[in-house]
N, C-alpha and C positions, 0 to 999 in steps of 0.2 A: 906491466905485462912480464911474466916470467915463464920461460920455456925450460923444461928439464931435458937433459940428455946431451946430445952430441955437440961437438965443437961447431958444426954448421948451424945448429939451432942457436947457439950462443952468439955466433957472428950475426945471425939474422936479428936477434934480440938487440944487440948493440946498434946495428944499422937502423932499426925501427926507432929505438929510443933516441938516437942522435937526430933523426929526421923529425920526430915528434917534438923534441925540445926546441929545435930551430923553428919549427912551425909555430909553437906556442909563443916564441919571442916576436915573430914577424907577422903572424896572421892577423889581419884586420878584415872585417867584412862591412860593407856598407849597411847602415842601419836605416830601416824604414821608419819614418815619422810623418804622420799626417798624410799617408798615402804616397809619399815621395821619399827618395833617398835623402837622409838627413842633410840639411844644409844645401839642398839643390832643388831643382824643379824636375828631376828625373823620376818618372813613374816606373813601377815594376814592369809594366808592359813595354815601355820604351827601352828599359834595360834588357829585357828578354829579347826584344827585336834586335838590339845592337849585338848581343851575344850570338844570335843566329846569323847575323850578317858577318861577324868575325869568323864564324865557322865556314861560311861560304868563301870568304876571302882567303882563309887558310888553305882550303881545298883548291881555289883558283891559283894560288901561288905555289901549290904543291909542297906546303910545309907539313911537318910531321904532327901527329896528334899531341906530342909533348910540347911543341911550339904553340899550338892553339891553347892548350891548357895553361901554359905559363903566361900567354898573352892575357887570358881572362883573369888570372891571379894578379897580374900587374895592374890591370884595370880596376879590379876590386880593391886592391890596396890603395890605389890612388883615390878612388871614390870615397873610401873610408877616411882619407887624410885631408882632402880639400873640399871646399864648397864649390861644386861644379854646376855649370849651367848646361842645360840640354843642348844648346846650340854648339857647344864644344865637345859633346860626347863622341861624335863620330871621329873627330880629330884625335881625341884621347884614346879611343879604341884602336884605330889603325896604327897609331904610334906605339901603343902597348904591344901590338902584334909584331911590328917591325923590330922593336927592342928585343922581344922574345926570340925572334928569328936570328938576331945577331948573336944571341947566346947559344941557341940550340942547333942552328942549321950550318951546314958547310958553306963557305964563302961562295962557292960556285952556284949554289941553289938560290941565293938571295939576289934578286935583281936590284938595280939602282932604285933609290927612293922615287925618282921621277917615273921610272917604269912601273913601280908598284902603285903609284898614285893613278897613273893612266889606266892600269888594269882594274883598279878598284872602282874607278868612276868618281873618285873623290875630287872635289873642287878646291883642294888645299894646295898652297904653294909649298915648294921644298923648304923655304924659310920657315913657314908655319910648322911643318913637321919637325924640323930641327929645333925650333924654339920649344915645341911641346916635349921633345926628347929631353932637353935640358931641364924643363920644369919637372917632368916625371923623375928623372935621375936625382934632382935636388930634393924633391918631396919624399922620395923613398931612400934617401941617403946613399945612393949609388949601389944599393943592395937589392938587385932585382930578382935574384933567384930565390925561390921558395919552393918547398916541396908541393907538388901538385897531386891530385888524385891518381893521375897516370903513373907517377913515380911509385906510389904505394902499390899499385897493381903490379908494376914490374918487380918490385921487391918480393911480394908475396908469390908471384907466379914463377920466380926463378929459384924457389926453394924446393 
């Protein structure tokens, strides 16, 4: 992508190029095979249901749209990396959202893991969430941040 003209356009071009290059290195999407996400028993409808649920949880916790988008990206990268079972999907999803909140939200906005679990209605223990955090961090090589569609909207709208 090449912009002609002002210094501001050149700065925008560098910013977009940098984000696109990082995205190309990190981005992985779950692949559908046989009606399920490859290596799992997670159907597209179950995946869609969990993303809608994550949106509801993000609103319940009063997280930003950036946090929700990053939570979904973390979940997608995880699903593309591991062979997941549907019985763990909700735990993976809520943990992805909690990790995204730790990156994007102010400390005052994030409740304790225990309070988040109570608010979400999840029947997971704090130990299960912490264990899932370690698994996600390990599988994604501690590199959770990836550009989200919301980031690109902000870049383009600020020009």
